[in-house]
C-alpha positions in Angstrom: 83.7 113.6 124.4 82.8 115.1 121.2 84.3 118.6 121.0 80.9 120.2 119.8 79.5 118.9 123.1 82.0 120.9 125.2 81.4 123.7 122.8 77.6 123.6 123.4 78.1 123.6 127.3 80.3 126.7 127.3 77.9 128.7 124.8 75.2 127.9 126.9 77.0 128.8 130.0 78.0 132.1 128.3 74.5 132.7 127.1 73.2 132.4 130.6 71.1 129.6 129.9 73.0 127.3 131.8 74.0 128.1 135.4 77.6 127.8 136.4 77.2 124.9 138.9 75.5 122.8 136.2 77.9 123.6 133.5 80.7 122.4 135.9 78.9 119.1 136.9 78.6 118.4 133.0 82.2 119.1 132.1 83.4 117.2 135.3 81.4 114.2 134.0 83.2 114.3 130.6 86.7 113.3 131.2 85.9 109.7 132.0 82.7 107.5 132.3 82.5 105.3 135.2 81.3 101.6 134.3 81.0 98.7 137.0 84.5 97.2 135.0 86.2 100.0 133.4 86.6 103.8 133.5 86.5 104.9 129.8 88.7 107.8 128.9 86.4 110.1 126.8 89.1 113.0 127.0 91.8 111.1 125.2 90.7 112.0 121.8 91.0 115.7 122.8 94.6 115.2 124.1 95.8 112.7 121.5 93.7 113.1 118.3 92.4 109.3 118.6 89.7 107.7 120.9 90.9 105.3 123.5 91.9 102.0 122.1 90.4 98.6 123.8 92.8 96.0 124.4 90.1 93.2 124.3 92.5 90.1 125.5 90.9 89.2 129.1 87.9 91.3 128.4 84.5 89.4 128.0 82.4 90.1 124.8 79.8 91.8 126.8 82.4 94.4 128.4 84.2 95.0 124.8 80.6 95.6 123.3 79.8 98.0 126.1 83.0 100.0 126.1 83.0 100.0 122.2 79.6 101.3 122.1 80.3 104.0 124.7 83.4 105.3 122.7 81.1 105.0 119.7 78.5 107.5 121.1 81.0 110.0 122.7 83.8 110.3 119.8 84.3 111.1 116.4 87.3 109.4 115.4 88.0 105.7 114.5 87.7 103.1 116.8 89.8 100.2 117.6 90.0 97.1 119.8 93.1 94.9 119.8 93.6 91.3 120.5 90.1 90.7 119.7 88.0 87.2 118.6 85.2 86.8 116.5 83.1 86.4 119.8 84.0 89.7 120.7 83.1 91.1 117.4 79.7 89.5 117.3 78.9 91.1 120.4 80.2 94.5 119.3 77.7 94.0 116.4 74.6 94.2 118.8 75.5 97.9 119.4 77.6 99.1 116.7 76.6 97.4 113.4 78.8 99.4 111.4 82.0 97.5 112.8 84.2 95.4 111.1 86.4 92.7 112.0 90.1 91.9 110.7 90.9 88.1 111.7 94.5 88.3 110.8 95.2 91.6 112.7 92.8 90.1 115.4 90.9 93.6 115.7 87.4 94.8 115.8 87.3 98.5 114.6 85.2 101.2 113.0 86.7 103.1 109.9 84.7 106.4 110.3 87.5 108.1 107.7 87.0 105.8 104.5 87.0 108.8 102.2 89.8 110.5 103.9 92.8 111.7 101.2 95.7 110.1 103.1 99.5 111.7 102.3 101.3 109.1 100.0 104.3 111.4 100.3 104.7 110.5 104.1 104.0 107.0 104.0 104.6 104.2 106.8 106.6 100.9 105.4 105.8 97.9 107.1 108.3 94.8 106.6 108.3 91.5 107.9 111.2 88.8 108.0 108.7 86.1 107.3 104.9 85.2 106.7 104.7 84.0 110.5 105.1 87.8 111.3 102.3 88.8 109.4 99.4 88.8 112.2 102.0 91.2 114.2 102.2 93.4 111.1 98.6 93.5 110.2 98.0 94.9 113.7 100.6 97.6 113.0 99.2 98.4 109.6 95.5 98.6 110.7 96.6 100.6 113.7 98.4 103.3 111.5 95.8 103.1 108.8 93.4 104.2 111.5 95.5 106.9 112.7 95.0 108.3 109.2 98.3 107.4 107.6 99.1 105.9 104.2 100.7 102.3 104.6 102.5 100.3 102.5 103.6 96.8 103.1 106.4 94.2 102.0 106.2 90.8 103.9 108.5 87.7 103.8 111.6 89.9 102.8 113.8 88.3 105.7 117.6 87.8 105.8 117.5 84.1 104.9 116.8 85.4 101.2 118.2 88.6 101.6 117.9 89.3 97.9 114.3 89.4 98.3 115.0 92.6 100.8 117.1 94.3 98.2 114.3 94.0 95.6 112.4 96.4 98.0 114.8 99.0 98.2 112.5 101.6 96.2 110.0 101.2 99.0 112.4 101.7 101.8 113.8 104.7 100.2 110.3 106.1 99.5 109.1 105.6 103.4 108.8 108.3 105.8 108.8 105.8 108.5 109.8 102.0 108.6 108.6 99.2 110.6 110.4 96.0 110.7 108.9 92.9 112.2 111.0 90.0 112.7 111.2 86.7 115.1 114.0 84.3 115.4 117.1 86.3 115.6 115.7 89.6 114.6 118.4 90.7 112.1 116.1 92.3 109.8 115.8 95.5 111.6 119.5 96.1 111.8 119.9 95.3 107.9 117.0 97.7 107.1 118.3 100.1 109.6 121.7 100.4 107.9 120.2 100.9 104.4 117.9 104.1 105.4 118.1 107.3 107.0 114.4 107.0 108.1 113.4 106.3 111.6 113.0 102.3 111.9 110.5 101.1 114.6 111.7 97.2 115.2 109.0 94.9 116.5 110.4 91.5 117.9 107.7 88.4 117.6 107.4 85.3 119.5 108.1 83.4 116.2 110.8 80.8 116.4 112.3 77.6 118.0 113.0 77.0 121.7 116.1 79.3 121.9 114.2 82.1 120.8 112.6 82.2 124.0 109.2 83.3 122.8 111.0 86.5 120.9 113.3 87.5 123.9 116.3 86.5 121.6 115.0 88.8 118.8 114.3 91.6 121.4 117.9 91.5 122.7 119.2 91.5 119.0 117.2 94.6 118.2 118.0 96.4 121.4 121.8 95.8 120.4 121.5 97.0 117.0 124.4 98.6 115.7 122.4 100.4 113.1 121.7 104.2 113.6 118.2 105.1 114.5 116.4 101.9 115.2 113.8 101.9 118.1 112.4 99.0 119.6 108.9 98.4 121.0 107.7 95.2 123.1 107.4 91.6 121.7 104.3 91.2 119.2 103.6 94.8 120.1 102.1 95.8 116.5 99.6 98.1 118.1 102.6 100.1 119.7 104.7 100.1 116.8 101.6 101.6 114.7 100.8 104.3 116.9 104.5 105.5 117.3 105.0 105.3 113.5 101.8 107.6 113.0 103.0 110.2 115.7 106.6 110.2 114.0 105.3 110.4 110.5 102.8 113.1 111.3 105.7 115.2 112.6 108.0 114.9 109.5 
């Protein structure tokens, strides 16, 4: 719910033009909106600084459209629907024609902060071991960007050709938070963690042959990293990494 809506209700109550009971009823309706298939958390923007993010997988295009439209009407910040398809996007356009679709990130989004000046001195760096990891990286990049951060990327610089990684040492040193995304054995996170004193968020991906077990091998490798300051999110969870990196970046 937009902050000015709450302020307006409180002002009307204080001025005596809105009875106490009606004011309480209006405020009680604001925390979340009950829909037949969802309960939308309209207070999340007030609590966390970003409207509720929609996880589109498993939802019909019509459901994503209606949730997106409700968030659009009751919020001020950027909007994001992750793991979305073009079908989801085409339905969202029926009610929010300004929405955009990032096919690589698999996301429908609305960027209301296109002219915002992002702090380049506090940037998030996203690195991938290989090109196959880029879809997860793009989800992380778009998430961090929509959360108001300056984001840089270095893709396909894994340990199989480690000289490629060393070529990006200036970017590693300049970053405030680093997201490292890798499948296979997930070794890149440990190497980067050993090269920097900045927080490293490791994202295992489901990229790899049979014994990688759809990302479990990389996950366990990253959890067992001996490099100091490496945290780990779930397999293929680019959104979670982008959101966490944003919170860390804004604290530092």
